OpenMM code with the backbone's topology and positions (N, CA, C; nanometers):
from openmm import Vec3, app, unit

residues = "MET ALA THR SER LYS LYS ILE PHE LEU LEU LEU VAL PRO GLY THR LEU LEU LEU ALA PHE PHE LEU THR GLY SER CYS ASN ILE TYR ARG PHE ARG ASP ILE SER ILE PRO ASP SER ILE LYS THR VAL LYS VAL ASN PHE PHE VAL ASN ARG ALA ARG TYR GLN ASN PRO GLN LEU SER GLN ARG LEU THR GLU LYS LEU ARG GLN LYS ILE VAL SER GLN THR ARG LEU SER GLN THR ASN ASN ASP ASN ALA ASP TRP GLU ILE SER GLY PHE ILE THR ASP TYR SER LEU SER THR SER ALA ILE SER GLY GLN ARG GLU ALA ALA ASN ARG LEU THR VAL SER VAL HIS ILE SER LEU ASN ASN ARG LYS ALA ASP LYS THR GLN GLU TYR ASP VAL SER ARG ASN PHE GLU PHE SER ALA THR GLN SER LEU GLN GLN ALA GLU ALA SER LEU GLY ASP GLU MET ILE ARG THR LEU ALA ASP GLU ILE PHE ASN LYS LEU PHE SER ASN TRP".split()
positions = [
    Vec3(-5.7691, 10.1714, 6.2418),
    Vec3(-5.7014, 10.0684, 6.1669),
    Vec3(-5.7408, 10.0750, 6.0193),
    Vec3(-5.8655, 10.0961, 5.9884),
    Vec3(-5.9128, 10.1020, 5.8511),
    Vec3(-5.8575, 10.2244, 5.7800),
    Vec3(-5.8438, 10.3379, 5.8513),
    Vec3(-5.7912, 10.4595, 5.7914),
    Vec3(-5.6442, 10.4428, 5.7552),
    Vec3(-5.5662, 10.3838, 5.8438),
    Vec3(-5.4238, 10.3650, 5.8138),
    Vec3(-5.4049, 10.2653, 5.6999),
    Vec3(-5.4956, 10.1691, 5.6890),
    Vec3(-5.4880, 10.0726, 5.5787),
    Vec3(-5.5175, 10.1425, 5.4457),
    Vec3(-5.6165, 10.2336, 5.4452),
    Vec3(-5.6498, 10.3086, 5.3241),
    Vec3(-5.5335, 10.3989, 5.2820),
    Vec3(-5.4747, 10.4651, 5.3807),
    Vec3(-5.3598, 10.5521, 5.3513),
    Vec3(-5.2461, 10.4689, 5.2928),
    Vec3(-5.2232, 10.3532, 5.3523),
    Vec3(-5.1181, 10.2640, 5.3038),
    Vec3(-5.1452, 10.2215, 5.1594),
    Vec3(-5.2703, 10.1838, 5.1315),
    Vec3(-5.3064, 10.1396, 4.9965),
    Vec3(-5.2966, 10.2521, 4.8941),
    Vec3(-5.3132, 10.3754, 4.9386),
    Vec3(-5.2985, 10.4887, 4.8485),
    Vec3(-5.1529, 10.5302, 4.8316),
    Vec3(-5.0753, 10.5249, 4.9385),
    Vec3(-4.9371, 10.5688, 4.9330),
    Vec3(-4.8447, 10.4712, 4.8602),
    Vec3(-4.8649, 10.3431, 4.8787),
    Vec3(-4.7744, 10.2448, 4.8179),
    Vec3(-4.7750, 10.2542, 4.6651),
    Vec3(-4.8918, 10.2479, 4.6000),
    Vec3(-4.8880, 10.2598, 4.4531),
    Vec3(-4.8310, 10.3937, 4.4066),
    Vec3(-4.8655, 10.5021, 4.4768),
    Vec3(-4.8125, 10.6339, 4.4401),
    Vec3(-4.6623, 10.6405, 4.4553),
    Vec3(-4.6125, 10.5839, 4.5634),
    Vec3(-4.4681, 10.5815, 4.5866),
    Vec3(-4.3977, 10.4965, 4.4814),
    Vec3(-4.4556, 10.3821, 4.4496),
    Vec3(-4.3963, 10.2960, 4.3470),
    Vec3(-4.3962, 10.3645, 4.2101),
    Vec3(-4.5045, 10.4324, 4.1796),
    Vec3(-4.5129, 10.5038, 4.0531),
    Vec3(-4.4094, 10.6160, 4.0464),
    Vec3(-4.3942, 10.6901, 4.1545),
    Vec3(-4.2940, 10.7957, 4.1611),
    Vec3(-4.1535, 10.7380, 4.1478),
    Vec3(-4.1276, 10.6292, 4.2166),
    Vec3(-3.9960, 10.5641, 4.2081),
    Vec3(-3.9688, 10.5169, 4.0661),
    Vec3(-4.0704, 10.4657, 3.9998),
    Vec3(-4.0540, 10.4200, 3.8620),
    Vec3(-4.0136, 10.5353, 3.7703),
    Vec3(-4.0807, 10.6494, 3.7847),
    Vec3(-4.0489, 10.7638, 3.6996),
    Vec3(-3.9122, 10.8229, 3.7311),
    Vec3(-3.8732, 10.8202, 3.8571),
    Vec3(-3.7434, 10.8756, 3.8946),
    Vec3(-3.6272, 10.7864, 3.8534),
    Vec3(-3.6496, 10.6550, 3.8544),
    Vec3(-3.5402, 10.5619, 3.8225),
    Vec3(-3.5645, 10.4883, 3.6926),
    Vec3(-3.6686, 10.5195, 3.6235),
    Vec3(-3.7041, 10.4478, 3.5016),
    Vec3(-3.6008, 10.4572, 3.3924),
    Vec3(-3.5157, 10.5564, 3.3953),
    Vec3(-3.4165, 10.5697, 3.2893),
    Vec3(-3.2836, 10.5049, 3.3253),
    Vec3(-3.2732, 10.4434, 3.4417),
    Vec3(-3.1490, 10.3752, 3.4779),
    Vec3(-3.1236, 10.2626, 3.3790),
    Vec3(-3.0005, 10.2504, 3.3364),
    Vec3(-2.9574, 10.1483, 3.2422),
    Vec3(-3.0174, 10.1651, 3.1032),
    Vec3(-3.0858, 10.2738, 3.0791),
    Vec3(-3.1361, 10.3031, 2.9460),
    Vec3(-3.0740, 10.4359, 2.9057),
    Vec3(-3.0102, 10.4383, 2.7931),
    Vec3(-2.9436, 10.5601, 2.7505),
    Vec3(-3.0445, 10.6570, 2.6903),
    Vec3(-3.0406, 10.7770, 2.7367),
    Vec3(-3.1219, 10.8845, 2.6815),
    Vec3(-3.0254, 10.9868, 2.6239),
    Vec3(-3.0504, 11.0289, 2.5032),
    Vec3(-2.9585, 11.1180, 2.4362),
    Vec3(-3.0252, 11.2509, 2.4051),
    Vec3(-3.0696, 11.3173, 2.5055),
    Vec3(-3.1354, 11.4456, 2.4862),
    Vec3(-3.0352, 11.5608, 2.4916),
    Vec3(-2.9171, 11.5349, 2.5417),
    Vec3(-2.8170, 11.6400, 2.5569),
    Vec3(-2.7112, 11.6346, 2.4478),
    Vec3(-2.7503, 11.5921, 2.3311),
    Vec3(-2.6585, 11.5850, 2.2188),
    Vec3(-2.6285, 11.7269, 2.1737),
    Vec3(-2.5004, 11.7559, 2.1590),
    Vec3(-2.4645, 11.8901, 2.1148),
    Vec3(-2.3950, 11.8810, 1.9795),
    Vec3(-2.4694, 11.9149, 1.8773),
    Vec3(-2.4188, 11.9181, 1.7407),
    Vec3(-2.4465, 12.0577, 1.6875),
    Vec3(-2.3430, 12.1276, 1.6455),
    Vec3(-2.3657, 12.2616, 1.5898),
    Vec3(-2.4632, 12.2581, 1.4708),
    Vec3(-2.5411, 12.3632, 1.4551),
    Vec3(-2.6390, 12.3702, 1.3463),
    Vec3(-2.5756, 12.3582, 1.2085),
    Vec3(-2.4508, 12.3985, 1.1963),
    Vec3(-2.3839, 12.3947, 1.0661),
    Vec3(-2.3464, 12.2526, 1.0230),
    Vec3(-2.3511, 12.1594, 1.1151),
    Vec3(-2.3144, 12.0202, 1.0845),
    Vec3(-2.4387, 11.9461, 1.0374),
    Vec3(-2.4341, 11.8974, 0.9135),
    Vec3(-2.5496, 11.8294, 0.8536),
    Vec3(-2.5205, 11.6837, 0.8172),
    Vec3(-2.3953, 11.6537, 0.7823),
    Vec3(-2.3636, 11.5188, 0.7343),
    Vec3(-2.2505, 11.4575, 0.8154),
    Vec3(-2.2509, 11.3250, 0.8175),
    Vec3(-2.1473, 11.2503, 0.8876),
    Vec3(-2.1080, 11.1295, 0.8031),
    Vec3(-1.9814, 11.1001, 0.8051),
    Vec3(-1.9294, 10.9807, 0.7388),
    Vec3(-1.8643, 10.8951, 0.8473),
    Vec3(-1.9092, 10.7706, 0.8592),
    Vec3(-1.8513, 10.6782, 0.9555),
    Vec3(-1.7704, 10.5761, 0.8766),
    Vec3(-1.6397, 10.5844, 0.8916),
    Vec3(-1.5507, 10.4914, 0.8226),
    Vec3(-1.5503, 10.3560, 0.8919),
    Vec3(-1.5077, 10.2556, 0.8200),
    Vec3(-1.4987, 10.1195, 0.8715),
    Vec3(-1.3967, 10.1142, 0.9856),
    Vec3(-1.4345, 10.0544, 1.0969),
    Vec3(-1.3463, 10.0400, 1.2116),
    Vec3(-1.2570, 9.9184, 1.1910),
    Vec3(-1.1310, 9.9421, 1.1657),
    Vec3(-1.0350, 9.8353, 1.1389),
    Vec3(-0.9969, 9.7675, 1.2703),
    Vec3(-0.9764, 9.6369, 1.2649),
    Vec3(-0.9363, 9.5627, 1.3841),
    Vec3(-0.7842, 9.5503, 1.3853),
    Vec3(-0.7190, 9.6233, 1.4750),
    Vec3(-0.5736, 9.6194, 1.4891),
    Vec3(-0.5307, 9.5453, 1.6161),
    Vec3(-0.6248, 9.4812, 1.6818),
    Vec3(-0.5931, 9.4072, 1.8041),
    Vec3(-0.5123, 9.2824, 1.7693),
    Vec3(-0.4377, 9.2357, 1.8664),
    Vec3(-0.3555, 9.1160, 1.8448),
    Vec3(-0.4440, 8.9962, 1.8109),
    Vec3(-0.5485, 8.9745, 1.8904),
    Vec3(-0.6458, 8.8696, 1.8586),
    Vec3(-0.7614, 8.9371, 1.7863),
    Vec3(-0.8105, 8.8758, 1.6799),
    Vec3(-0.9143, 8.9407, 1.6012),
    Vec3(-1.0402, 8.8564, 1.5922),
    Vec3(-1.1481, 8.9153, 1.6393),
    Vec3(-1.2806, 8.8579, 1.6192),
    Vec3(-1.3224, 8.9021, 1.4791),
    Vec3(-1.3434, 8.8089, 1.3869),
    Vec3(-1.3681, 8.8473, 1.2471),
    Vec3(-1.4971, 8.9258, 1.2238),
    Vec3(-1.5919, 8.9219, 1.3162),
    Vec3(-1.7192, 8.9915, 1.2967),
    Vec3(-1.7246, 9.1274, 1.3654),
    Vec3(-1.6341, 9.1529, 1.4557),
    Vec3(-1.6422, 9.2718, 1.5409),
    Vec3(-1.6371, 9.4025, 1.4619),
    Vec3(-1.5428, 9.4176, 1.3725),
    Vec3(-1.5274, 9.5439, 1.2976),
    Vec3(-1.6531, 9.5801, 1.2210),
    Vec3(-1.7022, 9.4865, 1.1428),
    Vec3(-1.8203, 9.5126, 1.0597),
    Vec3(-1.9427, 9.5432, 1.1443),
    Vec3(-1.9670, 9.4623, 1.2458),
    Vec3(-2.0859, 9.4809, 1.3294),
    Vec3(-2.0808, 9.6117, 1.4075),
    Vec3(-1.9635, 9.6465, 1.4613),
    Vec3(-1.9501, 9.7706, 1.5374),
    Vec3(-1.9691, 9.8914, 1.4469),
    Vec3(-1.9097, 9.8903, 1.3301),
    Vec3(-1.9240, 10.0006, 1.2353),
    Vec3(-2.0711, 10.0213, 1.1985),
    Vec3(-2.1400, 9.9130, 1.1653),
    Vec3(-2.2810, 9.9232, 1.1256),
    Vec3(-2.3699, 9.9699, 1.2411),
    Vec3(-2.3446, 9.9201, 1.3603),
    Vec3(-2.4257, 9.9594, 1.4758),
    Vec3(-2.4081, 10.1088, 1.5059),
    Vec3(-2.2850, 10.1573, 1.4979),
    Vec3(-2.2609, 10.2995, 1.5217),
    Vec3(-2.3291, 10.3845, 1.4142),
    Vec3(-2.3214, 10.3436, 1.2898),
    Vec3(-2.3892, 10.4175, 1.1819),
    Vec3(-2.5392, 10.4248, 1.2081),
    Vec3(-2.5993, 10.3114, 1.2413),
    Vec3(-2.7434, 10.3076, 1.2689),
    Vec3(-2.7800, 10.3977, 1.3858),
    Vec3(-2.6996, 10.3951, 1.4895),
    Vec3(-2.7262, 10.4740, 1.6091),
    Vec3(-2.7210, 10.6236, 1.5781),
    Vec3(-2.6218, 10.6646, 1.5028),
    Vec3(-2.6075, 10.8064, 1.4683),
    Vec3(-2.7250, 10.8537, 1.3828),
    Vec3(-2.7628, 10.7755, 1.2838),
    Vec3(-2.8731, 10.8140, 1.1956),
    Vec3(-3.0059, 10.8166, 1.2709),
    Vec3(-3.0272, 10.7203, 1.3602),
    Vec3(-3.1558, 10.7126, 1.4295),
    Vec3(-3.1676, 10.8085, 1.5478),
    Vec3(-3.0550, 10.8524, 1.6052),
    Vec3(-3.0637, 10.9343, 1.7263),
    Vec3(-3.0091, 11.0758, 1.7107),
    Vec3(-2.9719, 11.1124, 1.5895),
    Vec3(-2.9312, 11.2503, 1.5633),
    Vec3(-3.0024, 11.2971, 1.4366),
    Vec3(-2.9861, 11.4225, 1.4045),
    Vec3(-3.0443, 11.4771, 1.2820),
    Vec3(-2.9458, 11.4681, 1.1655),
    Vec3(-2.8282, 11.4080, 1.1897),
    Vec3(-2.7252, 11.4003, 1.0874),
    Vec3(-2.7620, 11.2992, 0.9795),
    Vec3(-2.7216, 11.3293, 0.8569),
    Vec3(-2.7409, 11.2375, 0.7448),
    Vec3(-2.6108, 11.1634, 0.7199),
    Vec3(-2.6217, 11.0328, 0.7042),
    Vec3(-2.5056, 10.9487, 0.6744),
    Vec3(-2.4683, 10.9670, 0.5280),
    Vec3(-2.3406, 10.9829, 0.5009),
    Vec3(-2.2916, 10.9943, 0.3645),
    Vec3(-2.1616, 10.9169, 0.3519),
    Vec3(-2.1281, 10.8808, 0.2307),
    Vec3(-1.9989, 10.8170, 0.2036),
    Vec3(-1.9056, 10.9108, 0.1285),
    Vec3(-1.9504, 11.0354, 0.1123),
    Vec3(-1.8685, 11.1354, 0.0436),
    Vec3(-1.7503, 11.1774, 0.1313),
    Vec3(-1.6433, 11.2154, 0.0657),
    Vec3(-1.5246, 11.2610, 0.1387),
    Vec3(-1.5381, 11.4043, 0.1895),
    Vec3(-1.6487, 11.4706, 0.1583),
    Vec3(-1.6675, 11.6081, 0.2046),
    Vec3(-1.7740, 11.6178, 0.3138),
    Vec3(-1.7942, 11.5113, 0.3911),
    Vec3(-1.8897, 11.5141, 0.5020),
    Vec3(-1.8449, 11.6185, 0.6038),
    Vec3(-1.9399, 11.6786, 0.6732),
    Vec3(-1.9071, 11.7787, 0.7745),
    Vec3(-1.8247, 11.7170, 0.8876),
    Vec3(-1.8652, 11.5994, 0.9315),
    Vec3(-1.7910, 11.5252, 1.0330),
    Vec3(-1.7536, 11.3896, 0.9760),
    Vec3(-1.6306, 11.3488, 1.0015),
    Vec3(-1.5861, 11.2156, 0.9613),
    Vec3(-1.5380, 11.1420, 1.0858),
    Vec3(-1.5986, 11.0265, 1.1089),
    Vec3(-1.5647, 10.9451, 1.2260),
    Vec3(-1.4882, 10.8231, 1.1777),
    Vec3(-1.3736, 10.8023, 1.2377),
    Vec3(-1.2956, 10.6827, 1.2049),
    Vec3(-1.2421, 10.6254, 1.3352),
    Vec3(-1.1980, 10.5027, 1.3271),
    Vec3(-1.1454, 10.4410, 1.4473),
    Vec3(-1.0916, 10.3028, 1.4192),
    Vec3(-1.0349, 10.2465, 1.5229),
    Vec3(-0.9842, 10.1104, 1.5101),
    Vec3(-0.9878, 10.0411, 1.6458),
    Vec3(-1.0007, 9.9111, 1.6409),
    Vec3(-1.0030, 9.8300, 1.7620),
    Vec3(-0.8581, 9.8088, 1.8028),
    Vec3(-0.8246, 9.8521, 1.9234),
    Vec3(-0.6858, 9.8468, 1.9701),
    Vec3(-0.6572, 9.7266, 2.0583),
    Vec3(-0.7604, 9.6741, 2.1235),
    Vec3(-0.7391, 9.5618, 2.2144),
    Vec3(-0.8601, 9.4699, 2.2125),
    Vec3(-0.8317, 9.3425, 2.2138),
    Vec3(-0.9335, 9.2378, 2.2244),
    Vec3(-0.8620, 9.1256, 2.2963),
    Vec3(-0.8687, 9.1290, 2.4292),
    Vec3(-0.7864, 9.0364, 2.5064),
    Vec3(-0.8663, 8.9668, 2.6155),
    Vec3(-0.8150, 8.8539, 2.6560),
    Vec3(-0.8786, 8.7674, 2.7543),
    Vec3(-0.7919, 8.7597, 2.8786),
    Vec3(-0.8553, 8.7663, 2.9959),
    Vec3(-0.7830, 8.7501, 3.1218),
    Vec3(-0.8740, 8.6807, 3.2233),
    Vec3(-0.8130, 8.6267, 3.3253),
    Vec3(-0.8887, 8.5646, 3.4341),
    Vec3(-0.9352, 8.6740, 3.5281),
    Vec3(-1.0632, 8.6725, 3.5658),
    Vec3(-1.1146, 8.7776, 3.6534),
    Vec3(-1.1568, 8.7251, 3.7896),
    Vec3(-1.1716, 8.5928, 3.8045),
    Vec3(-1.2090, 8.5374, 3.9349),
    Vec3(-1.1560, 8.3947, 3.9466),
    Vec3(-1.1113, 8.3628, 4.0679),
    Vec3(-1.0601, 8.2285, 4.0967),
    Vec3(-1.1375, 8.1747, 4.2165),
    Vec3(-1.1754, 8.0491, 4.2075),
    Vec3(-1.2474, 7.9839, 4.3172),
    Vec3(-1.1892, 7.8443, 4.3357),
    Vec3(-1.1423, 7.8150, 4.4559),
    Vec3(-1.0842, 7.6836, 4.4823),
    Vec3(-0.9641, 7.6549, 4.3952),
    Vec3(-0.8797, 7.7537, 4.3742),
    Vec3(-0.7580, 7.7466, 4.2930),
    Vec3(-0.7852, 7.7119, 4.1462),
    Vec3(-0.9058, 7.7429, 4.1003),
    Vec3(-0.9418, 7.7233, 3.9589),
    Vec3(-1.0059, 7.8511, 3.9066),
    Vec3(-0.9943, 7.8718, 3.7790),
    Vec3(-1.0602, 7.9868, 3.7180),
    Vec3(-1.2107, 7.9735, 3.7354),
    Vec3(-1.2749, 8.0803, 3.7766),
    Vec3(-1.4204, 8.0809, 3.7902),
    Vec3(-1.4849, 8.1733, 3.6871),
    Vec3(-1.4139, 8.2789, 3.6518),
    Vec3(-1.4674, 8.3741, 3.5543),
    Vec3(-1.3526, 8.4338, 3.4733),
    Vec3(-1.3848, 8.4681, 3.3513),
    Vec3(-1.2885, 8.5326, 3.2622),
    Vec3(-1.3423, 8.6685, 3.2208),
    Vec3(-1.2519, 8.7507, 3.1731),
    Vec3(-1.2868, 8.8857, 3.1300),
    Vec3(-1.2348, 8.9056, 2.9882),
    Vec3(-1.3231, 8.9516, 2.9034),
    Vec3(-1.2868, 8.9898, 2.7674),
    Vec3(-1.2845, 9.1414, 2.7639),
    Vec3(-1.1697, 9.1990, 2.7303),
    Vec3(-1.1547, 9.3443, 2.7233),
    Vec3(-1.1488, 9.3864, 2.5773),
    Vec3(-1.2322, 9.4832, 2.5426),
    Vec3(-1.2350, 9.5368, 2.4062),
    Vec3(-1.2133, 9.6877, 2.4150),
    Vec3(-1.1142, 9.7370, 2.3417),
    Vec3(-1.0829, 9.8801, 2.3410),
    Vec3(-1.0856, 9.9324, 2.1981),
    Vec3(-1.1339, 10.0558, 2.1848),
    Vec3(-1.1472, 10.1183, 2.0529),
    Vec3(-1.0934, 10.2607, 2.0615),
    Vec3(-1.0179, 10.3000, 1.9605),
    Vec3(-0.9701, 10.4380, 1.9474),
    Vec3(-1.0549, 10.5044, 1.8392),
    Vec3(-1.1054, 10.6249, 1.8695),
    Vec3(-1.1949, 10.6959, 1.7777),
    Vec3(-1.1387, 10.8336, 1.7464),
    Vec3(-1.1564, 10.8752, 1.6220),
    Vec3(-1.1201, 11.0105, 1.5790),
    Vec3(-1.2427, 11.0768, 1.5182),
    Vec3(-1.2673, 11.2001, 1.5596),
    Vec3(-1.3746, 11.2797, 1.5025),
    Vec3(-1.3107, 11.3970, 1.4307),
    Vec3(-1.3189, 11.3961, 1.2991),
    Vec3(-1.2649, 11.5042, 1.2178),
    Vec3(-1.3797, 11.5994, 1.1843),
    Vec3(-1.3744, 11.7175, 1.2442),
    Vec3(-1.4748, 11.8206, 1.2205),
    Vec3(-1.4198, 11.9103, 1.1098),
    Vec3(-1.4661, 11.8892, 0.9886),
    Vec3(-1.4153, 11.9657, 0.8741),
    Vec3(-1.4566, 12.1125, 0.8785),
    Vec3(-1.5715, 12.1408, 0.9354),
    Vec3(-1.6187, 12.2796, 0.9433),
    Vec3(-1.5287, 12.3625, 1.0353),
    Vec3(-1.4840, 12.3026, 1.1449),
    Vec3(-1.3995, 12.3742, 1.2410),
    Vec3(-1.2512, 12.3438, 1.2192),
    Vec3(-1.2215, 12.2575, 1.1225),
    Vec3(-1.0836, 12.2154, 1.0946),
    Vec3(-1.0146, 12.1684, 1.2235),
    Vec3(-1.0839, 12.0745, 1.2906),
    Vec3(-1.0353, 12.0259, 1.4190),
    Vec3(-1.0624, 11.8760, 1.4298),
    Vec3(-0.9670, 11.8033, 1.4864),
    Vec3(-0.9832, 11.6602, 1.5094),
    Vec3(-0.9743, 11.6321, 1.6582),
    Vec3(-1.0678, 11.5513, 1.7065),
    Vec3(-1.0677, 11.5094, 1.8463),
    Vec3(-1.0475, 11.3585, 1.8513),
    Vec3(-0.9720, 11.3134, 1.9508),
    Vec3(-0.9414, 11.1711, 1.9673),
    Vec3(-1.0015, 11.1217, 2.0982),
    Vec3(-1.0546, 10.9999, 2.0955),
    Vec3(-1.1138, 10.9389, 2.2140),
    Vec3(-1.0744, 10.7919, 2.2210),
    Vec3(-1.0721, 10.7397, 2.3428),
    Vec3(-1.0513, 10.5971, 2.3639),
    Vec3(-1.1646, 10.5437, 2.4488),
    Vec3(-1.2154, 10.4276, 2.4105),
    Vec3(-1.3236, 10.3612, 2.4816),
    Vec3(-1.2790, 10.2192, 2.5097),
    Vec3(-1.3026, 10.1734, 2.6314),
    Vec3(-1.2668, 10.0371, 2.6679),
    Vec3(-1.3757, 9.9795, 2.7571),
    Vec3(-1.4154, 9.8567, 2.7294),
    Vec3(-1.5174, 9.7892, 2.8092),
    Vec3(-1.4737, 9.6464, 2.8388),
    Vec3(-1.5136, 9.5985, 2.9574),
    Vec3(-1.4878, 9.4613, 2.9983),
    Vec3(-1.6181, 9.3831, 2.9957),
    Vec3(-1.6078, 9.2578, 2.9551),
    Vec3(-1.7229, 9.1689, 2.9499),
    Vec3(-1.6861, 9.0394, 3.0215),
    Vec3(-1.7581, 9.0111, 3.1295),
    Vec3(-1.7297, 8.8941, 3.2124),
    Vec3(-1.8073, 8.7728, 3.1602),
    Vec3(-1.7447, 8.6551, 3.1722),
    Vec3(-1.8140, 8.5313, 3.1380),
    Vec3(-1.7548, 8.4164, 3.2178),
    Vec3(-1.8311, 8.3108, 3.2297),
    Vec3(-1.7908, 8.1940, 3.3083),
    Vec3(-1.6681, 8.1274, 3.2467),
    Vec3(-1.5793, 8.0804, 3.3330),
    Vec3(-1.4590, 8.0112, 3.2866),
    Vec3(-1.4919, 7.8758, 3.2252),
    Vec3(-1.6151, 7.8294, 3.2443),
    Vec3(-1.6543, 7.7023, 3.1828),
    Vec3(-1.6829, 7.7189, 3.0336),
    Vec3(-1.6959, 7.8431, 2.9882),
    Vec3(-1.7197, 7.8695, 2.8459),
    Vec3(-1.5877, 7.8874, 2.7728),
    Vec3(-1.5829, 7.8410, 2.6504),
    Vec3(-1.4680, 7.8711, 2.5651),
    Vec3(-1.4814, 8.0145, 2.5163),
    Vec3(-1.3745, 8.0701, 2.4610),
    Vec3(-1.3807, 8.2057, 2.4085),
    Vec3(-1.4858, 8.2158, 2.2979),
    Vec3(-1.4938, 8.1142, 2.2133),
    Vec3(-1.5914, 8.1155, 2.1046),
    Vec3(-1.7346, 8.1133, 2.1587),
    Vec3(-1.7593, 8.0367, 2.2657),
    Vec3(-1.8919, 8.0351, 2.3268),
    Vec3(-1.9236, 8.1713, 2.3890),
    Vec3(-1.8260, 8.2294, 2.4552),
    Vec3(-1.8455, 8.3606, 2.5172),
    Vec3(-1.8725, 8.4663, 2.4110),
    Vec3(-1.7976, 8.4619, 2.3012),
    Vec3(-1.8197, 8.5585, 2.1931),
    Vec3(-1.9605, 8.5450, 2.1372),
    Vec3(-2.0073, 8.4217, 2.1232),
    Vec3(-2.1423, 8.3995, 2.0706),
    Vec3(-2.2483, 8.4535, 2.1663),
    Vec3(-2.2303, 8.4314, 2.2962),
    Vec3(-2.3315, 8.4759, 2.3920),
    Vec3(-2.3209, 8.6251, 2.4242),
    Vec3(-2.2021, 8.6820, 2.4165),
    Vec3(-2.1817, 8.8228, 2.4499),
    Vec3(-2.1828, 8.9153, 2.3283),
    Vec3(-2.1865, 8.8589, 2.2091),
    Vec3(-2.1710, 8.9373, 2.0867),
    Vec3(-2.2610, 9.0585, 2.0767),
    Vec3(-2.3918, 9.0393, 2.0928),
    Vec3(-2.4859, 9.1514, 2.0804),
    Vec3(-2.4630, 9.2559, 2.1894),
    Vec3(-2.4381, 9.2093, 2.3126),
    Vec3(-2.4123, 9.3013, 2.4231),
    Vec3(-2.2844, 9.3819, 2.3987),
    Vec3(-2.1803, 9.3157, 2.3476),
    Vec3(-2.0540, 9.3857, 2.3198),
    Vec3(-2.0755, 9.4956, 2.2173),
    Vec3(-2.1410, 9.4638, 2.1087),
    Vec3(-2.1630, 9.5607, 2.0011),
    Vec3(-2.2482, 9.6772, 2.0505),
    Vec3(-2.3575, 9.6464, 2.1181),
    Vec3(-2.4475, 9.7512, 2.1681),
    Vec3(-2.3759, 9.8420, 2.2684),
    Vec3(-2.3042, 9.7817, 2.3629),
    Vec3(-2.2366, 9.8589, 2.4670),
    Vec3(-2.1255, 9.9456, 2.4087),
    Vec3(-2.0458, 9.8895, 2.3205),
    Vec3(-1.9378, 9.9674, 2.2592),
    Vec3(-1.9933, 10.0815, 2.1735),
    Vec3(-2.0971, 10.0537, 2.0970),
    Vec3(-2.1582, 10.1597, 2.0149),
    Vec3(-2.2146, 10.2701, 2.1037),
    Vec3(-2.2779, 10.2329, 2.2154),
    Vec3(-2.3299, 10.3328, 2.3099),
    Vec3(-2.2164, 10.4168, 2.3682),
    Vec3(-2.1086, 10.3521, 2.4081),
    Vec3(-1.9937, 10.4233, 2.4662),
    Vec3(-1.9325, 10.5206, 2.3649),
    Vec3(-1.9147, 10.4746, 2.2420),
    Vec3(-1.8579, 10.5600, 2.1374),
    Vec3(-1.9512, 10.6777, 2.1098),
    Vec3(-2.0794, 10.6499, 2.0969),
    Vec3(-2.1782, 10.7547, 2.0728),
    Vec3(-2.1739, 10.8584, 2.1839),
    Vec3(-2.1698, 10.8125, 2.3072),
    Vec3(-2.1646, 10.9051, 2.4212),
    Vec3(-2.0395, 10.9909, 2.4179),
    Vec3(-1.9260, 10.9332, 2.3848),
    Vec3(-1.8011, 11.0105, 2.3774),
    Vec3(-1.8104, 11.1165, 2.2685),
    Vec3(-1.8666, 11.0788, 2.1553),
    Vec3(-1.8720, 11.1700, 2.0406),
    Vec3(-1.9758, 11.2815, 2.0569),
    Vec3(-2.0924, 11.2467, 2.1099),
    Vec3(-2.2037, 11.3402, 2.1054),
    Vec3(-2.2469, 11.3956, 2.2405),
    Vec3(-2.2174, 11.3261, 2.3480),
    Vec3(-2.2627, 11.3729, 2.4790),
    Vec3(-2.1466, 11.4109, 2.5677),
    Vec3(-2.0268, 11.3761, 2.5263),
    Vec3(-1.9073, 11.4067, 2.6017),
    Vec3(-1.9132, 11.3539, 2.7447),
    Vec3(-1.9620, 11.2285, 2.7594),
    Vec3(-1.9736, 11.1665, 2.8908),
    Vec3(-1.8443, 11.1039, 2.9299),
] * unit.nanometer
topology = app.Topology()
chain = topology.addChain("A")
for resn in residues:
    res = topology.addResidue(resn, chain)
    for name in ("N", "CA", "C"):
        topology.addAtom(name, app.Element.getBySymbol(name[0]), res)
């Protein structure tokens, strides 16, 4: 009995530690597989214009700034405002819409805010442009107004959209 207890006490922490290392990166983005040609040194990120029917007045500015910060901090590229940057990233918000996502007892229980962005990557060195679309849904309680939901989801929306755009541009996920 004492031997099996010792084995148990040794195996449990080891197993937990192994599980932590194997799953520790879940829900955390790791960008080790970024593929940027050596010839690319500079990037220009243009302001993301809001072309959605409903417009959150802070979304464009915050998303543009978050993407710029992410690129500078997680790549070797230098941010520039010159028109001769090696890569030029531009985009616009195409959708910002609200829908009901759950009903309980014939009443709305949850709502969904959908945000979609169209992105263009102009690679001046290769004289090639690539287009991408990113769309994310954000759920919130139907007891919240849209303004309350925007206030509580704002940071998550910006972070998630910037991560999605970054992944499309640099990791091709």
